[in-house]
N, C-alpha and C positions, 0 to 999 in steps of 0.2 A: 758109593753114596748116590742118592737120587733126591733131587729137590722138587717139591710140589708147591707152587705158589697158591695161596688161598685168597689173598687180597692185593690189589694194586690200587693205591689211593694217592690223591694229590697231597703234597707236603705243605706245611704252613709254618709261620714264625710263631713266636711265643704269644702273640696277640690273636692268633687264629687266622691271620691273613695269608692267602695262598702265596707261595713264594717261588713256584716253578719247580720245586723238587718233587720227587716221587718216593712214597713209602711202599715197601713190599713186605708182606708177611707170608710165612709159609712154614713148611716142615721138611727137614732133612731126614730121610730114612737111610739106614746104613746097616752093614754087616761087618763085624770085626773078624778079619780073616784068621787070626790065630786061635780064637776061642770059639768062633761060630755064633757068638752073641749077636742078636739083632736088636735094633732100637731106633728111636727117633727123637729129634730135638726140634722144638719150635725155634724159628729164626725171624729176625727183623732186619731189614736193610733200608738205608736212606741214600738216595742217589741225587746229587746236585748237578745242575746243568748251567753252562755259561750262556751268554747272549747268542752264541752260534749254535746252540742246541747240543753241544758236546759235553760229555761227562767231565767234571773237574773235581768231584769229590764223591767218595763212596765210604759209608760206614756200615758196619753190620754188627749185630749183637746176637749171641747165642750162649746158652749155658753149657760151655765145653766140659766143665766138671761133671755135668749130668751124664755125659757119655761114659766117663770112667765109672761112675756109680752104677749105671746100667750093666756094664761089663762085669763089674765085681759082683753084683747081685746074681747075674747069670751064672758065674763061676760057682758061687756059694750054693745056688739051687741045684746045679748039676752034680755037686759032691754028695748030696743027700740021697 
């Protein structure tokens, strides 16, 4: 797997006030070793920092099911 970040942006609270967190957007590109299927998934991460500037929270979001769908589609197309 290889990650390519596309945006690093300041985070904000629900009112739009900057809160010291960082939002990261990007794409994971991958190759499934068993099937040879290649694909990619958009990814979003949120990094929270404490007063000392150290990471204290990390959340990430990606459509993991989408990876399985891409592999299944590759297998279906290679059978034809």
